[in-house]
N, C-alpha and C positions, 0 to 999 in steps of 0.2 A: 576394471571397472569402465564400463562404457563411458565415453565422452559426456552424454547427457546425464549419466549416473554421477561422474566426477563434477560437473557443471552444478548438479542440485546439491552436492555435498559441500562445494565451495560457497555457495549461496546460503546454505543452512547456516554453517559456521558464521561465515560474515554478519549476518542477522543476529545470531547469538552474540557475536562479540559487541556488535553496534548497541544492542538491548541493554548488556551489560554495562557499556560505558555510560548509558543514559543520555540525557538531553546534551550535556556538555561535550560528551566525546562522538555523539552525532553531528553537533553542529562543527565540531573539529575536523571531521571527516567530510563533510560538504566543503570547508573551506580548502582543504588539501585538493579538492577536485575541482575547484576554479570557482566555485559559487561566490558571486558577491556576499559581503558579511550581512547586511540586511535580510537578502534572500535566504540565506543558511538559516540565519537566527528565526524567519518566519515559518520555514520549512519544518522544523524540529516538533511543533505540536501536533501536525498533520501524520508525522513520522511515527510518533508514538501514540496517534489515536487509533481508531478502530478501522481505518482504511491502510494504517502503516505497517511497519515491521512485525507487529505481532498478529497480523491477520490469520486467522486458521486457514487452512488451504480449501476448506468448504465452501461451495459457493452459496450464499445466503441474500436474499432481498435486501437485509438491514447493510451486510457487507458491500453489495453493490452501490446500494444509495450513498454510503460513506465514501467510495470511491469517486462517484459522481460529483458529491458535495466537493470533495478535494480537488478533481479537476476544474469545477466551476471557480474555485479559488483562484487558481491560475489562469484560466481563461473565462472571464466575466461573461454571461451570457450563452454560454456553451450549454446544449442541451442533447441528450442522448437522439438518436436518430429514430428508436423505437422505444416503447416502455419497457422499463427494467425487467419487469416481470417476462417479456418475451424472450429472453435471453436466458432464462432459467429452462431446463430440460423438461419435457411433459411429464407429468405426473409428480414433479417435486414443487410445484408451485406453492401449494399447502405446506408441505412439510417442512421447508427450507426457508422461511420467512422471519427466523429469529435473528 
């Protein structure tokens, strides 16, 4: 398996394990990686939400908006440099807005 394939597989397995562990397991993992307790607790809903771990790989406007909202929570006042719809490939604007 190529390096990128192995990396993708490790990421997939880690995601599955975190999702199976639920909120307590995700919080514990964040604490193990050095996040302060309050930050770890605050991050869990976002990681379980539409921009989090269970996000499908397809690019959609709804998903991009959820990611932008999550980033704004961490960096208040942050705005994308361009409209999010400009980041979706040509011809997909209407089809991928779910």
